[in-house]
C-alpha positions as CSV (number, residue, x, y, z in Angstrom):
1,M,0.0,0.0,0.0
2,S,1.5,3.3,-1.1
3,E,1.9,6.1,1.4
4,D,0.4,9.5,0.7
5,K,3.1,12.1,0.2
6,D,1.2,14.4,2.7
7,S,1.9,11.9,5.4
8,K,5.7,12.0,4.9
9,T,6.4,14.7,7.4
10,E,9.5,13.3,9.0
11,S,13.0,14.2,7.9
12,P,14.9,11.3,6.3
13,T,17.3,9.4,8.6
14,E,21.0,9.0,8.0
15,K,20.3,5.3,6.9
16,K,17.7,6.4,4.4
17,I,20.0,9.0,2.9
18,R,22.9,6.5,2.9
19,D,20.8,3.8,1.2
20,A,19.6,6.3,-1.4
21,A,23.2,7.4,-2.2
22,E,24.2,3.7,-2.6
23,K,21.5,3.3,-5.2
24,G,22.7,6.4,-7.1
25,N,19.8,8.6,-5.9
26,V,21.7,11.8,-5.2
27,P,20.8,15.5,-5.9
28,F,22.2,16.6,-9.3
29,S,21.5,19.7,-11.3
30,K,21.9,19.4,-15.1
31,E,21.8,23.2,-15.4
32,V,25.0,23.5,-13.4
33,T,26.7,21.3,-15.9
34,I,25.3,23.3,-18.8
35,F,26.6,26.5,-17.1
36,A,30.0,24.9,-16.8
37,S,30.0,24.0,-20.5
38,S,29.0,27.5,-21.4
39,L,31.8,28.9,-19.2
40,A,34.3,26.6,-20.7
41,F,33.4,27.8,-24.2
42,Y,33.6,31.4,-23.1
43,F,37.1,30.8,-21.7
44,Y,38.1,29.1,-25.0
45,L,36.6,32.0,-26.9
46,V,38.5,34.6,-25.0
47,F,41.9,32.9,-24.4
48,F,42.3,30.4,-27.2
49,L,40.1,31.1,-30.2
50,P,41.9,34.2,-31.6
51,S,45.4,32.5,-31.6
52,R,44.1,29.1,-32.7
53,T,42.1,30.7,-35.5
54,A,45.1,32.7,-36.7
55,Q,47.2,29.5,-36.7
56,L,44.6,27.5,-38.7
57,G,44.2,30.4,-41.0
58,E,47.9,30.5,-41.8
59,S,47.9,26.8,-42.5
60,L,44.9,27.1,-44.9
61,K,46.4,30.2,-46.5
62,D,49.6,28.3,-47.1
63,I,47.7,25.5,-48.8
64,I,45.4,27.8,-50.9
65,E,47.9,30.4,-52.0
66,Q,50.8,28.0,-52.7
67,P,49.1,24.9,-54.1
68,D,52.2,24.0,-56.0
69,Q,53.9,23.0,-52.7
70,W,51.1,20.4,-52.1
71,P,50.8,18.2,-55.2
72,L,48.0,15.7,-55.4
73,E,49.3,13.2,-57.8
74,N,48.9,10.0,-55.7
75,A,47.4,8.6,-52.5
76,S,50.6,9.5,-50.6
77,D,50.2,13.2,-51.4
78,L,46.6,13.1,-50.3
79,L,47.6,11.4,-47.1
80,S,50.3,14.0,-46.4
81,I,48.0,16.9,-46.8
82,S,45.2,15.2,-44.8
83,V,47.7,14.6,-41.9
84,R,48.7,18.2,-42.1
85,L,45.2,19.5,-42.0
86,G,44.2,16.9,-39.3
87,W,47.0,18.1,-37.0
88,D,46.0,21.8,-37.5
89,V,42.3,21.1,-36.8
90,A,43.2,19.0,-33.8
91,G,45.3,21.9,-32.5
92,F,42.3,24.1,-33.1
93,L,39.8,21.9,-31.2
94,L,42.0,20.2,-28.6
95,P,41.9,23.1,-26.0
96,A,38.1,23.3,-26.3
97,M,37.7,19.6,-25.7
98,I,40.0,19.7,-22.7
99,M,38.2,22.6,-21.2
100,F,34.8,21.1,-21.8
101,C,35.9,17.9,-20.0
102,L,37.6,19.7,-17.2
103,F,34.8,22.1,-16.5
104,G,32.2,19.3,-16.7
105,L,34.1,17.1,-14.3
106,V,34.5,20.0,-11.8
107,A,30.8,20.8,-12.0
108,S,29.9,17.2,-11.3
109,F,32.4,16.7,-8.5
110,M,31.2,19.9,-6.8
111,Q,27.7,18.4,-6.6
112,N,28.5,14.8,-5.6
113,L,31.6,12.7,-5.3
114,P,31.9,10.1,-8.1
115,S,30.7,6.6,-7.4
116,F,30.0,3.5,-9.6
117,V,26.4,2.4,-9.1
118,L,25.1,-0.6,-11.0
119,E,21.5,0.4,-10.2
120,R,21.8,3.2,-12.7
121,V,22.5,0.9,-15.6
122,R,20.2,-2.0,-14.5
123,P,17.4,-2.5,-17.1
124,Q,14.0,-1.3,-15.7
125,A,10.6,-1.7,-17.3
126,S,9.5,1.7,-15.9
127,R,12.0,3.5,-18.1
128,V,10.3,2.3,-21.3
129,S,6.7,2.3,-19.9
130,P,4.5,4.9,-21.6
131,I,2.4,5.3,-18.5
132,K,5.4,5.9,-16.3
133,G,6.7,8.3,-19.0
134,F,3.5,10.4,-19.0
135,G,3.7,10.4,-15.2
136,R,7.2,11.8,-15.3
137,I,6.2,14.4,-17.9
138,F,3.2,15.7,-16.0
139,S,4.8,15.5,-12.5
140,V,6.3,18.4,-10.5
141,P,9.8,17.7,-11.8
142,G,8.5,17.5,-15.4
143,L,6.7,20.9,-15.0
144,V,9.9,22.4,-13.5
145,E,11.9,21.1,-16.6
146,F,9.2,22.7,-18.8
147,G,9.5,26.0,-17.0
148,K,13.3,25.9,-17.4
149,S,12.9,25.3,-21.2
150,I,10.5,28.3,-21.4
151,F,13.0,30.4,-19.5
152,K,15.7,29.4,-21.9
153,V,13.7,30.2,-25.0
154,L,11.9,33.3,-23.9
155,I,14.1,35.1,-21.4
156,V,17.4,34.2,-23.1
157,G,15.9,35.1,-26.5
158,I,14.6,38.5,-25.2
159,C,18.0,39.3,-23.6
160,M,19.8,38.2,-26.7
161,F,17.6,40.5,-28.8
162,L,18.2,43.5,-26.6
163,A,21.9,42.9,-26.5
164,M,22.3,42.3,-30.2
165,R,19.9,44.7,-31.8
166,G,22.6,47.4,-31.9
167,D,24.7,45.1,-34.1
168,F,22.1,44.6,-36.7
169,M,23.0,47.5,-38.9
170,H,26.7,46.7,-38.5
171,S,25.9,43.2,-39.8
172,L,24.4,44.7,-42.9
173,D,27.3,47.0,-43.4
174,A,29.6,44.0,-43.3
175,M,28.2,42.9,-46.7
176,F,30.0,45.9,-48.2
177,A,33.0,46.1,-45.9
178,D,36.5,44.7,-46.2
179,P,36.3,40.9,-45.8
180,R,39.3,41.0,-43.5
181,I,37.3,42.8,-40.8
182,I,34.4,40.3,-40.9
183,P,36.1,37.7,-38.5
184,G,36.6,40.5,-36.0
185,M,32.9,41.5,-36.2
186,I,31.8,37.9,-35.8
187,Y,34.1,37.5,-32.8
188,S,32.7,40.6,-31.2
189,S,29.1,39.5,-31.7
190,L,29.8,36.0,-30.5
191,S,31.4,37.4,-27.3
192,K,28.3,39.4,-26.6
193,M,26.1,36.4,-27.2
194,M,28.1,34.3,-24.8
195,V,28.0,36.9,-22.1
196,V,24.2,36.9,-22.3
197,I,24.1,33.1,-22.3
198,L,26.4,32.9,-19.3
199,L,24.4,35.3,-17.2
200,A,21.1,33.5,-18.1
201,T,22.5,30.0,-17.4
202,A,24.1,31.2,-14.2
203,V,20.8,32.4,-12.8
204,L,19.1,29.2,-14.0
205,A,21.9,27.0,-12.6
206,I,21.7,28.6,-9.1
207,A,18.0,28.2,-8.9
208,D,18.1,24.6,-10.2
209,F,20.9,23.7,-7.8
210,F,18.8,24.6,-4.8
211,W,15.6,23.2,-6.3
212,S,17.2,19.8,-7.1
213,R,18.4,19.5,-3.5
214,H,15.0,20.6,-2.1
215,H,13.2,18.1,-4.3
216,W,15.6,15.3,-3.5
217,Y,15.2,15.9,0.2
218,S,11.4,16.1,-0.1
219,E,11.3,12.8,-1.9
220,L,13.3,11.1,0.8
221,K,11.0,12.2,3.6
222,M,9.5,9.5,5.7
223,T,6.3,8.8,7.5
224,R,6.3,8.3,11.3
225,Q,5.6,4.6,10.9
226,E,8.6,4.3,8.5
227,V,10.8,6.0,11.1
228,K,9.6,3.7,13.9
229,D,10.1,0.6,11.7
230,E,13.6,1.7,10.8
231,N,14.5,2.3,14.5
232,K,13.2,-1.2,15.4
233,Q,15.2,-2.7,12.6
234,S,18.4,-0.9,13.5
235,Q,18.0,-1.7,17.2
236,G,17.5,-5.3,16.3
237,D,20.6,-5.5,14.2
238,P,23.2,-7.7,16.0
239,A,26.0,-5.5,14.8
240,V,24.3,-2.5,16.2
241,K,23.7,-4.2,19.5
242,A,27.3,-5.4,19.7
243,R,28.5,-1.9,19.0
244,Q,26.2,-0.5,21.7
245,R,27.5,-3.1,24.2
246,S,31.0,-2.3,23.3
247,L,30.4,1.4,23.8
248,M,28.8,0.8,27.2
249,R,31.6,-1.4,28.3
250,S,34.1,1.2,27.2
251,R,32.3,4.0,29.0
252,A,32.0,1.9,32.2
253,R,35.7,1.0,32.1
254,Q,36.6,4.7,31.6
255,R,34.4,5.7,34.5
256,M,35.9,3.0,36.7
257,I,39.5,4.1,35.8
258,N,38.5,7.7,36.7
259,N,37.5,6.5,40.2
260,V,41.0,5.0,40.9
261,P,42.5,8.3,42.3
262,R,39.7,8.2,45.0
263,A,40.8,4.8,46.3
264,T,42.3,4.3,49.7
265,L,44.3,1.2,48.8
266,I,45.0,-1.3,46.0
267,I,45.0,-5.1,46.5
268,A,46.9,-6.7,43.6
269,N,48.2,-9.9,42.2
270,P,51.6,-8.8,40.9
271,T,50.5,-8.6,37.2
272,H,47.1,-10.2,36.7
273,Y,44.6,-8.8,39.2
274,A,44.0,-5.4,40.8
275,V,41.1,-4.3,43.1
276,A,40.8,-0.7,44.2
277,L,39.1,-0.1,47.6
278,R,37.8,3.1,49.1
279,Y,37.1,3.5,52.8
280,V,35.8,6.7,54.4
281,R,34.0,6.3,57.7
282,E,31.6,9.2,56.9
283,E,30.6,7.6,53.5
284,S,30.0,3.9,54.3
285,D,30.3,1.3,57.0
286,A,32.5,-1.0,54.9
287,P,35.1,-0.5,52.1
288,V,33.7,-0.1,48.6
289,V,35.2,-1.5,45.4
290,V,35.7,1.5,43.1
291,A,37.6,-0.3,40.4
292,K,38.9,-3.7,39.4
293,G,40.5,-5.3,36.4
294,T,42.8,-7.9,35.0
295,D,46.0,-7.8,32.9
296,L,46.2,-4.4,31.1
297,I,43.4,-2.9,33.2
298,A,45.1,-4.1,36.3
299,L,48.4,-2.6,35.2
300,K,46.6,0.7,34.4
301,I,45.0,0.7,37.9
302,R,48.5,0.2,39.5
303,E,50.0,3.0,37.3
304,I,47.3,5.5,38.4
305,A,47.8,4.4,42.0
306,E,51.6,5.1,41.7
307,Q,50.9,8.5,40.2
308,N,48.5,9.4,43.1
309,H,50.6,7.8,45.9
310,I,48.0,5.2,46.7
311,P,49.4,2.2,48.6
312,V,49.5,-1.1,46.7
313,F,49.3,-4.4,48.7
314,E,50.3,-7.5,46.8
315,D,48.2,-10.4,48.1
316,P,47.4,-12.8,45.2
317,P,44.8,-15.0,47.0
318,L,42.9,-12.0,48.4
319,A,43.0,-10.1,45.1
320,R,41.7,-13.1,43.1
321,S,38.9,-13.8,45.6
322,M,37.7,-10.2,45.8
323,F,37.9,-9.8,42.1
324,A,35.6,-12.9,41.6
325,Q,33.1,-12.1,44.4
326,V,32.7,-8.3,44.5
327,S,31.4,-6.1,41.8
328,V,32.3,-2.4,41.2
329,D,30.6,0.1,43.4
330,S,29.6,-2.6,46.0
331,V,30.8,-3.0,49.6
332,I,32.9,-6.0,50.4
333,P,31.3,-9.0,52.0
334,P,31.9,-9.7,55.7
335,A,34.2,-12.6,54.9
336,F,36.8,-10.0,53.8
337,Y,36.4,-7.6,56.7
338,K,39.3,-9.0,58.8
339,A,41.9,-9.1,56.0
340,V,41.0,-5.7,54.6
341,A,40.8,-4.1,58.0
342,E,44.4,-5.0,58.7
343,L,45.4,-3.4,55.4
344,I,43.4,-0.2,56.1
345,H,45.1,0.0,59.6
346,R,48.5,-0.2,57.9
347,V,47.5,2.6,55.5
348,Y,46.3,4.9,58.3
349,A,49.4,4.1,60.3
350,S,51.7,5.1,57.4
351,R,50.0,8.4,56.7
352,S,51.7,10.4,59.4
353,P,54.0,11.6,58.1
354,R,52.6,10.7,54.7
355,S,55.0,8.8,52.6
356,P,55.0,8.0,48.8
357,Q,53.1,4.9,47.6
358,K,54.5,1.7,49.1
359,R,54.3,-1.7,47.6
360,I,53.9,-4.3,50.5
361,R,54.2,-8.0,49.8
């Protein structure tokens, strides 16, 4: 059952946007590419066309005015002159081709990073369906494309007429003028035309750039039910759950490590276990385990203890037993009262005068 577009009031989620990008559904403005092509031609017109035209003209002049230097008696002569003309024409067109490609690629990369998507080239019946075709033509994007075409024909045509009407009489005078000045007149008129086209396509490209992104974002909007279903799906994903558990463990471990400087003493197995206890009479009736860990975590606890001058008592049986039976932020059971009380007594006895952290075996 298809959802009404009016019910799609929720912004698309990151997953929805990512899935759309993987399928090649990204915002793209064709008018920006057209503007880039027009700009490339204008740059070629200004910086390359005069010199390239002069070079090509010299080559043609050499062939036309001195035909005796270019005999056409056999196929080899024809090939020689064809190669000469081919290189001259290639030199005339090559800068334009390079600039068209370069500006087109920049215009595309500025909108979206390139990616190879098989979905774009996969055959789909909707692309050749007449019903789908009429639907695309009379949809909102189709009407927008029609409006852009009207803008190009009417607005650009009117601007072109206003800009070029002063050159109409000069064009008639060119019929009776020296033929050598005709290329200059054509170049001047072509430059004016390109300026008008650039201004019109720039306005259209800016408007279409923002419209394409607005339309793309609107098409990706979701209903509330779709958002709920996606949240349920993402929360049920084993990878997501594993990632969440990993983050929770990491945060709990970091919080535990941050509590080590508050400890009163550390009970440790030399390298494998470490249990940090805190005992303040005003806070609790029995010592509280503020941190514990094995291997690297144990070494980290001992390192922080050394930095904060917290006594470390090496008692492997007691450290292993407390590690197995007492959880973090819990008071120790009565079975450990006697052993821990002796250690706390030694800590308080060594505090006056307070000495650096001691390691007692």
